[in-house]
C-alpha positions in Angstrom: 81.7 100.0 102.9 84.2 98.7 100.4 86.3 95.5 100.5 89.2 97.4 98.9 92.3 97.9 101.1 94.3 100.8 99.6 97.3 100.1 101.9 97.4 96.4 100.7 97.0 97.6 97.1 99.9 99.9 97.4 102.1 97.1 98.9 101.1 94.8 96.0 101.9 97.5 93.5 105.4 98.0 94.9 106.0 94.3 94.8 104.9 94.3 91.1 107.3 97.2 90.3 104.4 99.6 89.6 105.6 103.2 90.1 104.2 105.4 92.9 102.8 107.7 90.2 100.4 105.0 89.3 98.4 105.6 92.5 94.7 105.2 91.3 93.2 107.2 94.1 92.4 111.0 94.1 95.3 113.1 95.3 94.6 114.3 98.8 92.2 111.5 99.7 92.6 109.1 102.6 92.8 106.2 100.1 95.6 108.0 98.2 97.6 108.4 101.4 97.1 104.8 102.4 98.1 103.5 99.0 101.2 105.6 99.1 102.1 104.4 102.6 101.7 100.8 101.6 103.8 101.4 98.4 106.5 103.2 100.4 106.7 100.5 103.0 107.4 97.7 100.5 109.6 99.8 98.2 111.8 100.9 101.1 112.2 97.3 102.3 113.1 96.2 98.8 115.7 98.9 98.5 117.2 98.0 101.9 117.5 94.4 100.9 119.1 95.3 97.6 121.7 97.5 99.2 122.5 94.8 101.9 122.8 92.0 99.4 125.0 93.8 96.8 
């Protein structure tokens, strides 16, 4: 078992402005999907905040 959390890594990547294309996991893997979901969660929240606070 690994200590890595792809979802949390995706969230962190979005906060660090790392593009979704930088997903380090193999396309089609569970880890890839989790990383993407974490990235999308944070990126969507950041976009919503930007549009509200403009």
